[in-house]
C-alpha positions as CSV (number, residue, x, y, z in Angstrom):
1,M,115.6,122.3,117.0
2,N,114.4,124.1,114.0
3,E,110.8,125.1,114.6
4,R,109.1,123.8,111.7
5,I,110.8,120.1,113.0
6,R,109.2,121.6,116.1
7,E,105.8,121.5,115.0
8,L,105.9,118.8,113.3
9,W,107.4,116.8,115.3
10,R,104.7,117.2,118.1
11,Q,101.7,116.8,115.8
12,A,103.4,113.0,115.3
13,G,103.2,113.0,119.8
14,G,106.4,114.6,120.0
15,S,107.0,114.9,124.1
16,Y,109.8,116.0,126.3
17,N,111.0,115.1,129.9
18,V,113.3,117.5,131.4
19,G,114.2,114.7,133.7
20,N,116.3,115.2,137.3
21,Q,119.2,115.1,139.1
22,H,120.0,111.8,138.2
23,T,118.4,111.1,134.6
24,W,119.2,113.0,131.0
25,P,116.1,114.9,129.6
26,Q,114.5,113.0,126.5
27,F,112.5,113.9,123.4
28,T,110.6,111.2,122.6
29,I,107.0,110.9,119.8
30,D,104.6,108.2,119.6
31,N,104.4,107.7,115.9
32,P,108.0,108.1,114.0
33,E,106.8,106.9,110.8
34,K,103.7,109.1,111.0
35,F,106.9,112.0,111.6
36,A,108.6,110.9,108.4
37,K,105.3,111.7,106.5
38,L,105.1,114.8,107.9
39,I,108.5,115.5,106.8
40,M,108.5,114.3,103.1
41,Q,104.5,115.8,102.8
42,D,106.7,119.5,103.5
43,C,109.3,118.2,101.4
44,M,107.0,117.9,98.5
45,D,105.4,121.0,99.3
46,C,108.4,123.2,98.8
47,A,109.1,121.3,95.5
48,K,105.6,122.0,94.5
49,W,106.1,125.5,94.4
50,V,109.3,126.5,92.6
51,G,108.9,128.2,89.3
52,N,105.3,129.2,87.7
53,I,103.0,127.2,85.2
54,N,103.8,131.0,83.2
55,D,107.3,130.6,83.7
56,K,110.0,129.3,80.8
57,P,110.7,126.0,81.0
58,I,113.9,126.1,83.5
59,D,116.6,124.0,83.4
60,P,116.3,120.7,85.5
61,A,119.4,121.1,87.8
62,D,118.7,124.4,88.3
63,T,115.0,123.5,89.1
64,A,116.6,120.5,91.6
65,H,119.0,123.0,93.0
66,A,115.8,125.5,93.8
67,I,114.0,122.4,95.7
68,S,117.3,121.6,97.7
69,L,117.3,124.8,99.0
70,R,113.5,125.8,99.4
71,I,113.8,122.6,102.2
72,K,117.3,123.6,103.2
73,N,115.4,126.8,104.2
74,R,112.4,125.2,105.5
75,F,114.1,123.1,108.2
76,G,116.7,125.4,108.8
77,I,119.6,123.3,108.0
78,K,123.4,125.4,107.7
79,E,125.8,124.1,105.9
């Protein structure tokens, strides 16, 4: 699990039970809605910092690509 996702998961009440010889380890979360909101807020924060108000306007396709790359890097997506 990516460290940023792990941090957001913990903020939403995430926990881990290692299990034993008869059970599988389990990741659980107390508040999935809060977890989703935290992820969305993080994505919006990534989008907010693309470009600078003093920069010349950039092509919308470039902006979308830049936002996509920032989110991808933030959450450690490899593909």
